[in-house]
N, C-alpha and C positions, 0 to 999 in steps of 0.2 A: 291633422295635416302636417306636411313636412315643415311648415313654417311656424308651427306653434311655439317652438323653443327659440326662434330667431328674434333678434331685437326688433321691436315695433316702435314707431314714432311718427311724427308728422314733419316731413322735410320739404322745403321749397328750394329749388335751384332756379335762380332768377337770372336771366340773360338780357342785356340791353341790346335791342335789335339794331344790327348794323351800327355799332356804337360810335366809331370814329366819324362815319358819314353822318349819323344822326346829330352828333354834337355840332358838326360844322353847319348842317342845315338849320338847326335851331338858332345858332349864333347869327345866322343871316335872315332870321324871320321866316324860314321856309318850313313846309311840312315834311318831316323826314321820310314819310312813307310815300309821298307823291312826287318829290323832286328827283330828277336823275342827277346824281352827284357822286363823284369819286374823290378819294383822298390819294394823291399821287406823291410818292417820295422820289426825289431825283438825286439822292445822296450818291456818292461815288461807288458805294458797294452794291448798288441796285442794278448795275449793268445796263444803264440807259434809262432807268425809271421804272419803278414798280408800283402797282396799284395796291395800296394797303387796305382800303375799304371801299365798298360800293353800297349805295342805297338800294333798297328793293326795286325801285323803278329803273335804276341803271342796269341792274341785273336783267330785268324783264325786257327792256327795250334794246339793249346793246350786248347782252350775253357776256358781260364782264364779270370776272371772278377775282375776289380779293386774294393777294399773295400769289396769284398765278398770272393774271393779265399784266401786260407791260405797257409802257407809254406808246409803243408803236401800235398797240391794239385799239387805241382810242379813236373813235370815229370823229370826223369833222362835222359835228352837229351842234348848232347854236343852243339847243336845249340842254346840253350836257354841261354841268358845272364841274370844273377841275380845280381842286384846292390843295394846298400843301398841308402836311400834317402839323399839328400843334400838340405835342405830348403833354405840356403843362396844362392845357385846357382839359384833356382827357383825364388826367390824374385828378384834377380839381372836381370834375363831374363825378368821377368814381367815389371820391370821398363824400360828396354831397348825397349820392344815392345810398351809400351805406349808412349815413346818418339818418336817412329816412327809414331804413330797415330797422334801426335801433328803436324806432317808435313802436314797433310791433313785437319785438323780442329783445332779450338782453344783449348787450354788446358781446358777451362771451359766446352767445349762440349764433352770432353772425360771423361767418368765415369766408372772407374774400377768396374766391377760387382763381380768379384772374382779373385783369383790369376791367372786364365787362361781365363777369359772372360772380355770383355769391351764393353760398349755401346758408339757408336759414333753418335752424331747428325750432319749429313752431309747436312742438309737442305740448308745452306747458302754457302757451299763451294764446293759441288761435281762438279759443272760445271767448276770449275777451273782446273779439272784434267781429264776430259773425256766427251764424248758425251752422255753417259748413266751411270746410277748408277751401273749397272753390270760391265761396263768397269772400273769404279773407284774401285770397289771391287776387281777385278782381279789385278789392279795395286798395291793395298795395300798388297794383298797376295804375289805378286811377290817381293815387296820391303822387306817384312819380311823374305821371303825365302832366298833372296840374302844376306841380312845383318846378319841373325842369323841362317840360315839353318833350320828354323822351318816352318811347314805347318800350315795354318790357314783355318778355315771354317767360312763363312760369311752368316748370315741371314739378309735379307733386308726387311724392312716394312715401312708402313706409320706412325707407332708408335713403341715404344719399345716392346710391347707384340707381335705384328705381327712379328717383327724381331726375337724375341726369339723362337716363334713357327716355323718360317721358318728355323731357325738354327737347332733346335732339330729334326724336322720332315722331312726336305728335304735336307738341305745343307750337313748334315753328311752322306747322302746316295747317292750322285751323284758324278761323276768323277770330276766336276769342284769345288766341295766343296762350292757351292753357292746355296742358296735357297731364294725364294721371296714369300711374301704374301702381298697383298694390299686389300683395302676395297672391290673392285669389285671382287676379287677372293676368298673372304671368303667362299661362298657356296661350291666352288670346293676344296679349300685347307684345310678348317677347318671342315666344316660340314660332309665331307666325312670320317672323322676319326671314326673308329668303336671301337677302344680300348681306353677307357677313360684314362687308366694309361699311354698311350703314350703322354699325354698332360701335359705340365709343370704345376705344382700346384695340380695335382690330383694323389694321392697315392692310394695304395690298400684299405686302410680304408675309404678314401673319396669316392672311386668308389663304395664300398659296400653301403655307405649311399645314394649315388645317385641311385643305383640299387633299394633300398627300396622305392624310389620315382618314380620308373618305368622309370628311365633314364639310358640308356645303351650305348649311343653313343653321339657324339657331336651335331648331328642334333637334337636329342631329348632334349638335354640340352639347345640348342639355342631356342627351341620352347616351353619351359616350362614357366609357369607363374613366372616372376621374383619375385613377392611378395610372392609366395609360397616358392621359394628358400630361400629368406631372412628369412621368418618365420621359416623354418625348419633348416637352416644351419647358420643363422646369416649373418654377413658381408661377410664372405667367399662365401656365396651363391650368393650375388650380384656380387662379383668379378668373380666368375666362369661364370656367365651369360654374363658378359662383355667380358670375354675371348672367349666365344663361338661365339661372334659377332665380334671379333677382335678389340674391343674398349679398348683404354687406354688413359686416360686423364692426366696421370702423366707428370709433367714437370721436367725431370731429371736434367736439367741444373740449376734449382733453388735450393738454399741451403735447406737442410732438417731442418724443424723446430721441435726441440725436445719438445714434449708436457710436459714431466716431466722427470726430472733428476733422476737417480738411481745409486746405487753403489752395486756391488755384486762380488762374486767369484764363480767359479765352478771347479770341479775336475773330471777327468776320472779315475776311480779306476784301479789299476794294474791287478785286477782279479775280478771275481764275488764274492760279499760279501753277505753271508747268515746270519751271526751272528749279532744279534741286537746290542750287545755291540760294536762291531767293527764299524758298520754303524753309530751309535750314536756318537762314538768318532770322526769320520771324520766330522759329522755334526757340532759338537761343535768346532772343529778346524777351519772349514770354517766360522762358525758364529763369532768366535773371530777375524778372519782376517777381516771380514766385519765391525765389531765393531771398530777395529783399524783404518780402512780406514775412517769410519765416524768421528772418533775423529781427525784424521789427517786433514780432510777437514772442521772441525768445524761444523759438521752437526748432526742433530738428525733425526732418522727414525720414521715415523708415520705408516708405513706399512711394513710388513715382508713377504717374499715369500720363499717357499721351493720347489725346483724342484728335483724330484727323477726319474732317468732313469733306467728302468729294463734292465737286460741282454737280449741278443737276444732270448735265449730259454724261459726265463720268460715272455718276451713280447708276444711270440707266444702262450704260454699257457694261459696267462691272457687276451689277446685281447687288451691290452693297452701297450703303450711304456713306461708308467710310470705315474706319477701324478704331478700336479703343484697346490699348495695351497697357498693362501695369507691370511694374518690376520692383521687387524687394531690393532695398539697398541698405548699406550701413547708414545709421542715422547721421544726417548732415544738413547743412544749409549753405554749403559752399557752391558758389556760382559754377566753377569749372566742373566739379563732380556732377552736379545736376544736369548741366547742358550736355556733357559727354554722354550720360546715360540716355537722355532724351534723343539725341542724334542717333544713338545705337538702336533705340526702339524704332525710330522712323525708318532707318535704312533697312532694318530687318523686315518691315511690313509694307513699305511703299513700293509700288510697281509702275510708277510713271503716270498715275492718274492725276487729273487736274484737281487742285486743292482749293477749297473756299473757306473752310473753318479750321481753326487750330485751337486746341485747349490743352493746358498743362495743369495737372492737379497733384497735390502732395497730401498723403494721408499717413496713418500710423504715427501721428505726431507725438513727440515727447519733449519735456522741458529740457532746456540746454544747461541743466545743472552740471552735466558732465562735459560741458563744452571745453573746459580747460584740458581735460584728459584727451578729448578728441582732437583738440588743437595740437597737443604734443604729438599724438599719433600721426596727424596729418603732416606735421613737420618732419617726423622721423621717416614717414613714407617718401616724402620729397627727397630727403637726404639719401635714402637708400637708392631711389631712382637715379639721382645724380651720380651716386657711387657706382651703380651698375653701368651707367654711361661711361664713366671714367675707366672702369675695368674692361669695358669693351675696347676702348682705345688702347689700353695697356696691352691687352691680349693680342690685338691686331699688330701692335708695334713689334712684338716678338715674332709672331707667326708670319709677318710679312717677309721673313727671310726666304719664304717659298715663292713669293710672287713680286715683291718690290723691295729687295734688300737694300739697306742703307737709306734709300730715298724716302720710304714711308716714315721711319722714325725721325728723320730730319724735318719733314713737313709737319709731323705732329708736334715736335718740340718747338718749332717756329710759331705754329698757330695757337697751341694751347698755352693758357696762362696759369694752369693749375700746377702746383708744385709736384704733386704725386704723379701726374701724367708726364710732366717733364722728366721726372726721375726715371720712370720706366722707359720713356723714349730714349733717354741718354744711355741707359743700361742696355736696351735692345740694340742701339746703334753700335755700342762697343762690341757686343756679341757678333753683329753682322760684319764688323771690321776684322774680326779674328781670321776668317778664311782668307781675306785679302792680304792681311799682314803676313800670314803663314805662307801664302803663295809668293809674296815678294821676297821673304826670307829664303824660301826654297830656291827661287830662280837665282837670287844672289849667291846662295851657297853653291849651286850647281855651276855657276859661271866661274867662281873661284876654283872649284874642284876641277873644272875642265882645264884650267891653266896649270894645275899642279900634276894631274894624272896624265901620263903619256900612254898608259895601258888602256886600250879601248874596252876591253872586257870588264876591267875593274870599274871603269867610269859608267858603263851601262848598268851595272849592279847598283851603283850609288843612285843613279837616276830612278830606277825602279823602287828602291827603298824610300827615296824622297817623295815620290808620287804616292806610295802607300801611306806614308805618314800624313801627307797633305789630305788624302781622302778620309783617313781616320779622324783627323782634326775637324774636317768639314762635317762629317757625319755626327760626331759628338756635339759640335756646336749647334747643328740643325736640330738634333733631338732635344738638346737643352732648351733651345728657343721655343720649340713646340710645347715642351712640358711647362715652361714658365707661362706661355700664352694660355694654355688650357687651365692652369691654376687661377689665372685672372678671370677667365670666363666662368669658373665654377663658384664664384662668390654668390651666396644665397641670400635671399630676402626673408628674414625671420620675423618681420613685423606684420 
């Protein structure tokens, strides 16, 4: 068969049923399966109160859903218990549960998958505790129930993905709270699934993408050309194809090798943010936090990523949950450089949607052994920028002969405290004064000439000559000022 060469083992994926609600029920001496109880968070970022967990009875009686229902959805019913969350309690119970799992297999072979789920590799130890894997699963359920009062559901498979599908699709829906999938039962247990979104890893958006490929159920997914799936969906297409066949080659007991280190921070906003200034303020604050972490770890970032999550309503309207954009940058940990790049990414991709989550991540990290060189480079860049600003003023001082002669150089000289700018403003001012001085000299000369010459014809010739000289002087001075101004503008940044 196709699975003869695939990894075989015995894996349990164990979920604590309605974990938060069950912990709260047991802490109050109540049966977690029979009491209607919800865990309600009223933190600022829940937009009026969010139900984090519901007991099975609360779901049945009042149709409440965890992480969907709000405080406003709660019925006014005396039977319903409404309690606040206690994360320390849930973490403590999670540790206690995993300690129980260590009694059935080695610590290395227990992999906490989330706060309420764990994967157990029972391949080498299950025979120590029973005659069948199902019997061992019931023993673990019983042990957890006796010691902590909590109910657990168990998915059993030849690999972790089979165990996960068995848990979600079958264990949670039968009275034993146990489900099994094995290679030989894949056609019956997986291909028979008609709703794609019932399968772990396939959400509504992915289901729509699969529908566009004429895939509407797990049988069709399993019998689609895998190369087409990879071409259309990328790596996730290959993963979904493997899931449809119940194949999982992951070695969960082997340490995960981190391909690339990264540093980042994210924040869930207390409400929907619509105002660009508010959003950018938060982006800058998170960017500065990431820059501080980079400096603390003596790292420079060569790649910067911005993740923006839209509010629920905005995501529904936009068709996207948000956007994630990355940008390669010169290695740095400078606040100003990082925040400027983040704001550029945001402005390029945001189109007015309401924002609820913001994340900033840095990658392609390198040691700051070259920090001294980079610091010198940064200083030189700043110096060149300042010089460019000075040259702009210098150039305008000269060229202002065309639009604000004399006045502009005077203002620049008064306002600027830079010696070079003052020098060029003074020089430009002198150039601007030349036409005025030449005009004054011309008028004075003509006045004197008018007193000396009685011959009207001769005097007219002198006037024309004076005007010609005046115009030539004006033209030469204007051209000279423009040339000097252009030379100032043409200063280049070679760094």
